[in-house]
C-alpha positions as CSV (number, residue, x, y, z in Angstrom):
1,M,96.5,93.2,107.6
2,Y,92.8,93.5,106.5
3,L,91.6,93.8,110.2
4,L,94.2,96.4,111.0
5,K,93.2,98.6,108.1
6,N,89.4,98.1,108.0
7,E,88.1,96.9,111.4
8,S,89.0,99.6,113.9
9,D,85.8,98.7,115.8
10,R,87.2,95.2,116.4
11,V,90.9,95.9,116.7
12,K,92.1,98.8,118.9
13,T,95.9,98.5,118.7
14,V,98.7,96.6,117.2
15,T,102.1,95.8,118.9
16,L,105.1,95.0,116.8
17,T,108.5,93.8,117.9
18,G,111.3,92.8,115.6
19,S,108.7,92.5,112.8
20,S,109.3,91.6,109.2
21,G,107.5,93.2,106.3
22,L,109.9,96.0,105.3
23,F,113.4,94.6,105.4
24,E,114.4,91.0,105.4
25,S,117.8,89.8,106.5
26,A,119.2,86.8,104.7
27,M,120.1,83.7,106.7
28,G,123.6,85.1,106.9
29,D,126.7,83.2,106.2
30,S,125.2,79.9,105.0
31,Y,122.0,77.9,104.4
32,P,120.3,76.3,107.4
33,K,121.9,73.0,108.3
34,R,119.4,70.4,109.5
35,G,120.8,68.0,112.0
36,D,123.7,70.3,113.0
37,R,123.1,71.2,116.6
38,E,126.1,73.5,116.9
39,Y,124.9,75.5,113.9
40,I,121.4,75.8,115.4
41,R,123.0,76.9,118.7
42,K,125.0,79.7,117.0
43,K,121.9,80.9,115.1
44,T,119.8,80.8,118.3
45,E,122.5,82.7,120.2
46,Y,122.6,85.3,117.4
47,T,119.0,86.1,118.1
48,F,119.8,87.6,121.5
49,Y,122.0,90.4,122.8
50,D,123.2,88.0,125.5
51,P,124.0,84.6,123.9
52,A,123.4,82.9,127.3
53,M,119.6,83.4,126.6
54,A,120.0,80.5,124.2
55,T,119.5,77.9,126.9
56,E,119.9,74.2,126.2
57,E,116.1,73.9,126.3
58,L,115.6,76.6,123.7
59,V,118.3,75.3,121.5
60,E,116.7,71.9,121.7
61,E,113.3,73.4,120.8
62,V,114.7,75.2,117.7
63,F,116.7,72.1,116.8
64,S,113.5,70.0,116.9
65,I,111.6,72.5,114.7
66,T,114.4,72.6,112.1
67,N,114.3,68.8,111.9
68,N,110.6,68.7,111.4
69,R,110.1,68.8,107.6
70,L,106.6,70.2,107.7
71,K,107.5,73.0,110.1
72,V,110.6,73.9,108.0
73,I,108.4,74.1,104.9
74,K,106.0,76.4,106.7
75,I,108.9,78.6,108.0
76,I,110.4,78.9,104.5
77,A,107.0,79.8,103.0
78,L,106.5,82.5,105.6
79,A,110.0,83.9,105.0
80,K,109.5,83.9,101.2
81,S,106.1,85.7,101.7
82,A,107.8,88.4,103.9
83,I,110.4,89.0,101.2
84,R,107.8,89.1,98.4
85,N,105.2,91.3,100.2
86,N,106.7,94.6,101.3
87,L,104.2,96.3,103.5
88,E,105.3,99.9,103.0
89,K,102.2,101.2,101.3
90,E,99.8,99.2,103.4
91,L,101.2,100.4,106.7
92,Q,100.2,104.0,106.0
93,Q,96.6,102.9,105.9
94,I,96.6,101.6,109.5
95,K,95.0,104.3,111.6
96,I,94.9,102.5,114.9
97,P,97.5,103.1,117.6
98,A,100.7,101.0,117.1
99,L,103.3,100.2,119.6
100,L,106.8,99.3,118.4
101,I,109.1,97.7,120.9
102,W,112.6,97.0,119.5
103,G,115.8,95.7,120.8
104,K,118.5,98.3,120.2
105,N,120.9,95.5,119.4
106,D,118.6,93.5,117.1
107,N,120.8,91.8,114.4
108,I,117.9,90.1,112.7
109,T,115.6,93.1,112.2
110,P,117.9,96.1,112.9
111,P,116.7,99.3,114.6
112,F,116.5,101.2,111.3
113,V,113.6,98.9,110.4
114,A,111.7,100.0,113.6
115,E,112.4,103.6,112.6
116,E,110.9,102.9,109.2
117,F,107.8,101.3,110.7
118,H,107.5,104.3,113.0
119,K,107.6,106.7,110.0
120,L,105.0,104.7,108.1
121,L,102.5,104.0,110.8
122,P,100.7,107.3,111.4
123,D,99.8,106.7,115.0
124,S,102.8,104.9,116.4
125,E,105.0,105.0,119.4
126,L,108.6,103.6,119.2
127,Y,110.6,102.3,122.2
128,F,114.1,100.9,122.0
129,I,115.5,98.7,124.7
130,D,119.2,98.9,125.2
131,K,121.3,95.7,125.4
132,C,118.5,93.7,123.8
133,G,118.4,91.7,120.6
134,H,115.5,90.4,118.5
135,A,113.3,89.1,121.3
136,P,112.7,91.7,123.9
137,M,109.7,89.9,125.3
138,M,112.0,87.0,126.2
139,E,115.2,89.0,127.0
140,V,113.7,91.7,129.2
141,P,110.1,90.7,129.9
142,E,109.6,93.1,132.8
143,E,110.7,96.1,130.8
144,F,108.8,94.9,127.7
145,N,105.6,94.4,129.8
146,N,105.9,97.8,131.5
147,I,106.1,99.5,128.1
148,L,103.2,97.5,126.8
149,F,101.1,98.1,130.0
150,N,101.7,101.9,129.9
151,F,100.7,102.0,126.2
152,L,97.6,99.9,126.7
153,K,96.3,101.7,129.7
154,N,95.7,104.8,127.5
155,I,93.7,102.9,124.9
156,P,89.9,102.9,125.4
157,P,88.3,99.5,125.9
158,L,86.9,97.7,122.9
159,Q,83.2,98.0,122.8
160,Q,81.3,95.2,121.0
161,K,78.2,95.9,119.0
162,P,75.1,94.9,121.1
163,E,73.5,93.0,118.2
164,D,76.4,90.4,118.2
165,G,75.5,89.3,121.7
166,S,79.0,89.3,123.0
167,L,80.2,91.2,126.1
168,S,82.4,94.3,126.0
169,I,85.7,94.1,127.8
170,K,84.2,96.1,130.7
171,E,81.4,93.6,131.1
172,A,83.5,90.4,130.6
173,K,84.2,88.5,133.8
174,C,87.5,86.7,134.2
């Protein structure tokens, strides 16, 4: 948050999608159940508009994470932090352009949260993607990337200060 508010010479934009910080949904109907693959499958499917996006591979990855004690502790700490630290006042201090890309059918961070982010971020653009849940970058990557590309092409390149010895984006060779 510090960089977004205070380092506009180093950070030119921010992109948010399904972001926490204003409203946090509870886990829903029950506590997470470690070791219950079917529970993990249902929660993973709930993330998407099309439950078929929750492939066996993705369910296995989420299942693996939920059965790793250290990862679970980190996730719980992050979730508690998001609940404790509402960003409403801080968002108004971010003056850099912000892109908000939201699934119109996001059950986890509903569209009204995107509208609130849009209201609070002074220089923001909001795009809803229809028939899309919490992870538009996974569900509709082409549409997500088109929105992101069109937003970024209007942002001037980041120019590094010469005294730091690094290259500007224009000078960098890939």
